[in-house]
N, C-alpha and C positions, 0 to 999 in steps of 0.2 A: 503494500500498500504505500501512497506518497507521502503520507505523514509520518512514518516508522522512522526510528533511529537506525542510521546507517552503523556497519560494523566500526568504523572508524569513530563516529560520535559516540558510540556506546562504551568503545575502549577509553575514551577520556572521562567519561561520566562515571563510570563502574567505581575506580578506586576513590571517591568522594563518598559514597554511599555508605551507610553503616552495614558492617558485617558481622556484628555479634548477635547473637540470638537472645532475645529476652523476650518473656511472655508468650503470646502467640507467634507460632511459626511464619516466616514472612513468605509473602507471594512472590512471583516472577517480578522483579523491579522493573525488569525492561518492558514488559507486558504493561504494567501499571504507568510507566513513563508515556509508553507509547500511546495509551488512553487519554491520559492527560494532555499530551501536545496534540493528539487527535483533536480534540475538543476546542483548545486555544486556536490552534491553526485553520479550523473550518467553521469557528464561530457557530457551532451547533449547540444546543442544550445537551446537559449531560443525559438525558434520557435516550438521545438519539445516538448515543455510543453504540459502535456496532459490536456484538456480541464476541467477536474474536479478541476483544480486550477485557472480558469478563464483564460482571454486572457493574452498571454504572453507579450504583450504591456504594460498591466499595471503594470507588476512585474520590467519592467526596471527602472520605473521612482520612485518607492515606496522606501521610506527611510528604510533601513534595521536596523536603530537605532544606539546607540551608540557603538562605537568600543573599544577596549581595552584602547585606549589612550584618549578616553573622546570626540571624534570628530565625528561629523554626516558623512556617506559616503552612497551613493547610490549605488545600485546593476547595474552593467551593463554587 
């Protein structure tokens, strides 16, 4: 799909993601990020997220990582 991360982009992002397991087992980070980027790039609402990215309700509560100011933020 045209909105998915390339292997090169993923290799740059992957080292910045948390890798320690705490609490609930993590889902596929690349799939979650691809879903978030799909919504941001397409301008579509979360409920229109294609099924290949998983249920849209999961993406709303996933932390998207550290912002440029060092604070965590969630996607809504």
